[in-house]
C-alpha positions in Angstrom: -16.5 -40.7 -42.4 -19.2 -40.2 -45.0 -19.0 -36.4 -44.6 -15.2 -36.6 -45.4 -15.6 -38.3 -48.8 -16.4 -35.1 -50.7 -13.4 -33.4 -49.2 -11.2 -36.3 -50.1 -12.4 -36.0 -53.7 -11.5 -32.4 -53.8 -8.1 -33.1 -52.4 -7.5 -35.8 -55.0 -8.3 -33.4 -57.7 -5.8 -30.9 -56.4 -2.9 -33.3 -55.7 -3.3 -35.9 -58.4 -1.5 -39.2 -58.4 1.8 -39.4 -56.6 4.6 -41.0 -58.6 8.1 -42.0 -57.4 9.6 -42.1 -60.8 12.2 -39.4 -61.7 13.8 -38.2 -64.9 17.2 -36.7 -65.5 19.1 -35.8 -68.7 22.8 -36.7 -69.5 24.9 -35.3 -72.3 25.4 -37.6 -75.2 29.0 -38.7 -75.7 31.2 -37.0 -78.3 30.5 -33.4 -77.1 32.4 -31.0 -75.0 31.1 -31.8 -71.5 31.7 -30.2 -68.1 30.1 -31.3 -64.8 29.0 -29.0 -62.0 27.6 -30.9 -59.0 26.7 -33.8 -61.1 24.8 -31.8 -63.8 26.4 -32.1 -67.2 26.7 -29.1 -69.4 27.4 -29.3 -73.2 29.4 -26.5 -74.8 29.8 -25.9 -78.5 31.9 -23.1 -80.0 31.8 -21.2 -83.2 34.0 -18.5 -84.7 31.7 -15.9 -83.1 30.2 -17.5 -80.0 30.1 -20.2 -77.4 26.9 -21.9 -76.6 26.4 -23.9 -73.4 23.3 -26.0 -72.4 22.5 -28.0 -69.3 19.4 -29.4 -67.6 17.9 -26.7 -65.4 16.8 -29.3 -62.8 18.8 -32.2 -61.6 15.6 -34.4 -61.5 12.1 -33.9 -62.9 8.9 -35.9 -62.9 8.4 -37.7 -66.2 5.3 -35.6 -66.8 7.2 -32.3 -66.4 8.2 -30.2 -69.4 11.9 -30.9 -70.2 13.6 -27.7 -69.2 17.1 -26.6 -70.0 19.3 -23.6 -69.4 21.0 -22.0 -72.5 24.0 -19.7 -72.2 25.2 -17.8 -75.3 28.5 -15.8 -75.2 29.4 -13.4 -77.9 33.2 -13.9 -78.6 33.2 -11.7 -81.7 33.9 -8.0 -82.1 30.3 -7.2 -83.3 26.8 -7.4 -81.9 24.8 -10.6 -82.4 21.1 -10.5 -82.9 20.1 -13.7 -81.2 16.5 -14.9 -81.9 15.6 -18.2 -80.1 12.6 -18.6 -82.3 14.8 -19.8 -85.1 16.2 -22.6 -83.0 15.0 -26.1 -84.0 14.5 -29.1 -81.7 14.0 -32.8 -82.2 13.0 -35.7 -79.9 14.2 -39.1 -81.1 15.0 -37.5 -84.5 11.5 -36.1 -84.9 11.0 -32.4 -84.9 9.4 -30.9 -81.8 8.2 -27.5 -80.8 10.0 -25.1 -78.4 7.8 -23.0 -76.2 7.7 -19.2 -76.6 7.0 -17.1 -73.5 3.5 -16.2 -74.7 2.6 -19.8 -75.5 3.7 -21.1 -72.1 2.0 -18.4 -70.1 -1.2 -18.9 -72.1 -1.0 -22.7 -71.6 -0.6 -22.2 -67.8 -3.6 -20.0 -67.4 -5.8 -22.2 -69.6 -4.9 -25.2 -67.5 -5.6 -23.3 -64.3 -9.0 -22.2 -65.5 -9.9 -25.7 -66.5 -8.9 -27.0 -63.0 -10.9 -24.2 -61.3 -14.0 -25.0 -63.3 -13.7 -28.7 -62.6 -13.2 -28.0 -58.9 -16.1 -25.6 -58.7 -18.4 -28.2 -60.2 -17.1 -31.0 -58.0 -17.4 -28.7 -54.9 -21.0 -27.8 -55.7 -22.0 -31.4 -56.1 -20.0 -32.4 -52.9 -21.6 -29.6 -50.9 -25.1 -30.5 -51.9 -24.4 -34.2 -51.1 -22.8 -33.4 -47.8 -25.6 -31.1 -46.8 -28.2 -33.6 -47.6 -26.4 -36.4 -45.8 -25.8 -34.3 -42.7 -29.4 -33.0 -42.5 -31.1 -36.4 -43.2 -29.8 -38.7 -40.6 -31.3 -41.9 -39.0 -32.0 -42.6 -35.4 -32.6 -46.1 -33.9 -35.2 -46.3 -31.2 -36.4 -49.0 -28.8 -39.1 -49.2 -26.2 -40.4 -51.8 -23.7 -43.3 -52.0 -21.3 -46.4 -53.9 -20.2 -49.8 -54.0 -21.8 -52.1 -55.4 -19.2 -50.3 -58.5 -17.9 -48.2 -58.9 -21.1 -44.8 -57.4 -21.6 -43.7 -56.0 -25.0 -40.5 -54.8 -26.7 -40.2 -52.9 -30.0 -37.4 -51.4 -32.0 -37.0 -49.6 -35.3 -35.2 -46.9 -37.3 -36.7 -43.5 -38.1 -35.3 -40.7 -40.3 -34.6 -37.3 -38.6 -34.0 -33.9 -40.2 -31.5 -31.4 -38.9 -31.3 -28.4 -41.3 -28.5 -26.7 -39.2 -26.2 -29.7 -39.7 -26.9 -29.7 -43.4 -26.0 -26.0 -43.7 -22.8 -26.5 -41.7 -21.7 -29.4 -43.8 -22.4 -27.7 -47.1 -20.6 -24.5 -46.0 -17.5 -26.6 -45.0 -17.3 -28.2 -48.4 -17.9 -24.8 -50.1 -15.1 -23.2 -48.0 -12.7 -26.1 -49.0 -13.6 -25.5 -52.7 -12.9 -21.8 -52.4 -9.5 -22.5 -50.9 -8.7 -25.0 -53.6 -9.6 -22.5 -56.4 -7.4 -19.9 -54.7 -4.5 -22.4 -54.5 -4.8 -23.2 -58.2 -4.6 -19.5 -59.1 -1.6 -19.0 -56.9 0.2 -22.0 -58.4 -0.6 -20.8 -61.9 0.8 -17.4 -61.0 4.0 -18.9 -59.7 4.4 -21.0 -62.9 3.8 -17.9 -65.1 6.5 -16.1 -63.2 8.9 -18.9 -63.6 8.1 -18.9 -67.4 9.4 -15.4 -67.6 12.9 -16.9 -67.8 12.2 -18.4 -71.2 14.8 -17.2 -73.7 13.6 -14.2 -75.7 15.1 -12.3 -78.6 18.1 -10.2 -77.5 21.1 -8.3 -78.7 24.3 -9.8 -77.4 27.1 -7.3 -77.2 30.8 -8.3 -77.7 32.0 -10.1 -74.6 28.5 -10.4 -73.2 26.8 -13.6 -72.0 23.0 -14.0 -72.0 21.1 -16.8 -70.3 17.6 -18.2 -70.7 15.4 -21.3 -70.4 14.5 -23.6 -73.3 11.3 -25.7 -72.8 10.6 -28.6 -75.1 7.0 -29.3 -76.0 6.6 -33.1 -76.0 3.7 -35.1 -77.4 4.6 -38.2 -75.4 6.2 -38.8 -71.9 8.3 -41.6 -73.4 11.3 -40.7 -75.5 15.1 -41.2 -75.5 17.0 -38.2 -76.8 16.6 -34.4 -77.0 18.4 -32.4 -79.7 18.7 -28.6 -80.1 20.2 -26.7 -83.0 21.2 -23.1 -82.3 21.7 -20.9 -85.4 24.0 -18.1 -84.4 25.9 -15.7 -86.7 25.9 -18.2 -89.6 26.9 -21.2 -87.6 24.8 -24.1 -86.3 25.9 -25.6 -83.0 24.1 -28.9 -82.2 23.5 -30.0 -78.5 22.1 -33.4 -77.5 21.0 -35.0 -74.2 19.8 -38.5 -73.4 16.9 -39.1 -71.1 17.4 -41.3 -68.0 14.4 -42.6 -65.9 15.0 -43.8 -62.4 12.8 -45.0 -59.5 
């Protein structure tokens, strides 16, 4: 059991704490709302365009980045240069930042490197500890006999040394650490690929609809409302969602 403790520590670092709480987002009343399989979408129209927004995920963890899908349709007779970087967002009436693609990818890779370094350090300490524990074991001995006409019995504990066992235990932990580092890299790569869907500047031709993701950068996991203002062709549609936490 003692040999398993370093492995359990590495597993805990990779998996983190498990929470049963879920977060969803519902459109605030007073907007044009449509429901598709329970997910509410808010639509605002201007003389030139229609803007629709809905939660990308039906449920998220409270610690996840609030992620929404934004659809912009050009209903005018001219091209619209849509730049999502001029959009403004607010959480509980306080301005918040919206991720750009570069910011999000940079954040993903930075977090992955930090996890890999922490895991490598933990793995090195665990491997050393496991190797020492495996190679330095104790053995209980006992003996009985006669000395002349008198019988005797003795017992005790001695320390034994098995270098092969230590090498094997250390290698096992080292292999687990290597696998964990690889898994972190793969997870970061998947997140970076998913981030490619973040809305980027685009030209919207007449009759065309463009779709992208909007990620809100929150300073706290506790808030009530999310608001997005979308400047487009001289108009300013406003879209609002309320947070709902469930167990």
